[in-house]
N, C-alpha and C positions, 0 to 999 in steps of 0.2 A: 378311502377311509373305510376300514372294515369293521365288522360288527361282530357279536356275540350270539346273532338272532339263530345259529344252526347249533349253537354249544347248550346244554341244557345247564351246567352248572358252572359258574365262574366267581371268582370274587374282586370287589375293588377296592385292593389298598391304596392307603391315602399316607403319604409322606405327610403327617399331622402336624408338625412341628411349628409350622407357622402357612397350612394352608387357609386360606380366607373363603373357601366356597364349602367349609363340609356341610351348612344347611341346604345346599342344592344336591350334595353326592347321599343324603340320608333320606332326602325327598323322593329321588330319583331311587334310590334303592329300596324304600318302600313300595313306590308302584310298581316296582319289577321285582320282589322280592329277591333279590341279588344282596349275598354277604358283604359286608363291609370289614373291613381290617384297618383300624386307624393305628399307626405306629409312630409313638412319640416319645422324647424323653422325658426322664421322671420327673424332671425340674419344669415340665408342663405339665399343666392339670388338663388332664381329661374327663370330664365327666359328662358320659356321652352313652344314656339308657336306650333301651330298645332292641325290641329282637332283629337277632342279624349282627347286631353291630359288636364286634368285638377287637378292646385295644390290646395292642403289647405295646407295654414301658420297657425301656432299653434306658442302660447308660447313658451319662451324660458327657459322651466324648466324641469326637469327631468317626463320622460312617455308618456309628452303630445302629443309625437308623436305617440307612441305607442296608446294611447285611443283613436285618431283620425281615424287611422286606422282601430282598431277595430269597433269601428261607423261606417262605411262605409263601412264595410265587410258583403257579403253575402257567404252561403254556395256554395262551389264551385270556388271563386273567390283563386287568385295566390296572393301571398305577397311576395314580393324578400325583404328579411332583413336578416342580419348577427347574429341579437339577437335572443339567443337562449331560452330567457323567452316571447319576441315577440312570436316566432316562437309556441311553447307550449300552447298559446293562441289562434292562428291562426288555431289549428288542431283542438283544443276543439271545435273552431265555424264552423268545417266541410269544413275548406276552406285550400290552398294548401302552404304551406310556400316553399322558393326555397333562397338557399344563393346566393350572385355575385358570387361565388366558381362553382357553377354550381349543389350543393350537395342538396337534397330535403329531407327537414326534414321529418318523419314519425313517428308515434305512439311507434314503436320500437326501433325507434333510440333516441327520444328526451330527455329519461329518464338518458339514459349515460351522453350524452350532457351535462345536467344540475346541475349531480351530479357533473361533472368535473369543471366544472362551480364555483360550490359552494366550491370545495378543493381548487382550484386557488386562489378564493376568501381568501380563510382561509390561505394559506401560505403569500401573499402577507401583510393581516394585521397583521401577526407576524414576519412581517418585510422579508420575501422570497422574490423572485424574480420568474419569472413563464415568457415564453414566448409568445411572442406575436405573429399574426399571418404572416406569410410570407407576400412578395409583391404579389400582386396580377399577374401571370402570363400570356402569350397569352393562351397555355394549357387552365388555369382558364378560360378565356374570352370565349374560344370555347368551353367546358366543358358548360357552362352557358348558352350559344345561345343554344344549341343544346340539352340541359335538355328543355328552355323556349319553344322551338319550338314543342318539345315532347307533354307538357302539356296543350299547344294552340291549339293542332291538328292539326299542320303542320308537316314538315318532319319529 
């Protein structure tokens, strides 16, 4: 896992429509003075106040939030997303994608994840069923906070 401790400015961009760890992101950003950019569709209410927090509202169409994240991304930024496709594009822009469960996407693991997503979609198109994600646990939240703090150069 890499860290941003050597870089003086970076952003934490959040694919915010269904992000369950915004409270942790705000706490870590407040502790480190990192800018937070929340990207959400206009159908989701984002009432987030505070220094260093910016909200970008996008149309409620497929991929609009992903495009906005990519358009506001700089190499070295951290992107919080559970979307494997967006994570792969973030990696291509030399930024760091992190899942809300604390899993850091890397060039070594993204191809396997994208392949599994493709296989699961093919099974569903054929009428089969696949398992969805488990509910976010306290351990997931703790793993996320630990990973985010490490990435921003904190503990």
